[in-house]
Steps between C-alpha positions, in 0.01 A plus 500: 500500500498646149700296250818672388519625141719317250876536531655838412612527142815705554823326416674635812267325743525178302878520515499556875268203549689268265859622445590197290261626232776738383674206333219505243493877444536653156684829455161673487420347842828626645436846359155508660629363832767773520244772433247366751764437766646848460159664535438294818845567650578127488788460254757438772269268691429293188875461458528375859214255445666362188839481673347310791356250252831487309330638190710810425661318208156497336501881473604589144798730459287780353282512814759418766638851541156626609497253789868552586461879507196473728689263729794741517264783592329289770839406649611864501176608667535238772850628579359852510220391735751347743703822489195720557374287788838545671471876449144507633603296802783745570265797460254356754767373738424766761134400526384218727305305242578213263522554125217282365526441126202425276453330163796479260773630729386253767527213252856602415624556854341177626640304201157374400430325167270790411809719459605305189477724195313768698511860374450798733352848492550591866568372850202466735535515877248473785525716812260588785273793420629694800854470363425644156633845590835385642546245219432756228730753665782245530465396137494861383824567690649201315404645160149370428245772430133500395451455128332795322123479549209740475364653820190284462701178468712586803188559709347179365802296608525661843131483584368184340775268384685219680834659409663839478595651161786306336851609598767521229874525564652819364811325367411136428131555407401194705140516625366398841131449580452538876185313610324507833243242383438274202162653416372859534308607809197555277508147357220251554735256676735589784786253560666604825851632438616435856404134457705480181802666661481283809564183298772639273813285485865602496712480186811288547823700530311831482452631856195721528352390166180293495245365252138402555430147620443239230119511502492878533725571202283270287186678617660839437592395148145379435356820645727710281383322183128509573485854640714658228301662224780505245626154405752530214718252692221297654634172366845578642341553841319167464832330428635653822210343686547169321865482609419610856229235534703215350786582737280531810281198426786264587453577871247298703149644547577797277163522326285499819731763650472716189121492480463558875735797484308641202179505702679659798619785279173543304679392182312180421338641184834614358656160573203322341542694177877450507472122533229481234694693236831336589339171407363654182816666368783294650364164619621578851438187712230642727315230694121496480493512881658847497230640273233320702638660819445840337142417404353766729721761332408400145263728307162385374476322165405812304785708645747217448403465134544875460842491670604213273414714200705788641809334644556238232552800271648765732770267638611382155804671341420852388565421135274514196543127433346421841197728467149454368211740448419500874853556634485884515172481694647236733804716577276800566280288727807383696605862543156611623467196729835569666408860573158390625670268749744771607258789556131545587281665239490844666881517472546300181273703270662840577844339473433347157346825374805691618743257335296489178438872451676734744844334512544498118387863484750599772783318320418672171465840665837480675773695312775291345 
């Protein structure tokens, strides 16, 4: 296996790995940490990490309000998520299907450690493909309507994507992403959605609400990171995975179950990358046996060296202090790679040409 590059230079990763280092920070260090954490969407989570280590007193007064404000926002958003989930559950009450939550909203409703300091853009749910029509109709009756999109984008979602166009509430502006799968139909890998739904577990005191099983929500999180072409919050998503893994690893035989499940769902490569870069950025305690179990899913040495060059840059905070001369190329490569995994060439090339040339022309030609 290719040797990992030297440790990331960004102050944010170093703080997450060794929280007690803040006791030696200068004011310039605190200023840089605030800026990097804000760009990564991790201000509130850093505050939770420091509070857990009883280090909040080390935050100087001039910097503390940044962390407190982010924590207040995260708390407000979690209350809003609980409210919206109740409303979604009520809207779908007439349908004979469970409400399966994904990603951040699942962490909140299941009271997982990964909810700590988590910020949200939307609520993701998973439903059977054959129920997309009734689910969309029920949500529209409850006030959620498709966000404004071009005709091309609407067709793209409906024909190729693993979700319908985002639905936004007309009064509260909350956004729901309704998924029927975790990867597009055109993607290179095809994790079976029915298999994921069959192992979903109920949320305590929330009849009809479920979240993915422990291994499946970890695999979904890993898949989201390493199939997403835009990674401004890639480090935040890695911290989600770090917290999910540390929590789940306390159960017996967790690591063999996780790697076996990854192979069942064709997600071994995504899990391999996730474990590799979790070690690199966050010192997540991943046993060597887990990486060895994914040996058949690992890329060759040349590809792995290339991915190291890409992801050690693309997953770092999107801030000038964390970039080098190769970072723009690495972020572009991550974008192209994600689209290459999502669509075959005969679909991908026309799509990228349309988005690069025709869509901007249509936006500019549309009257104000």
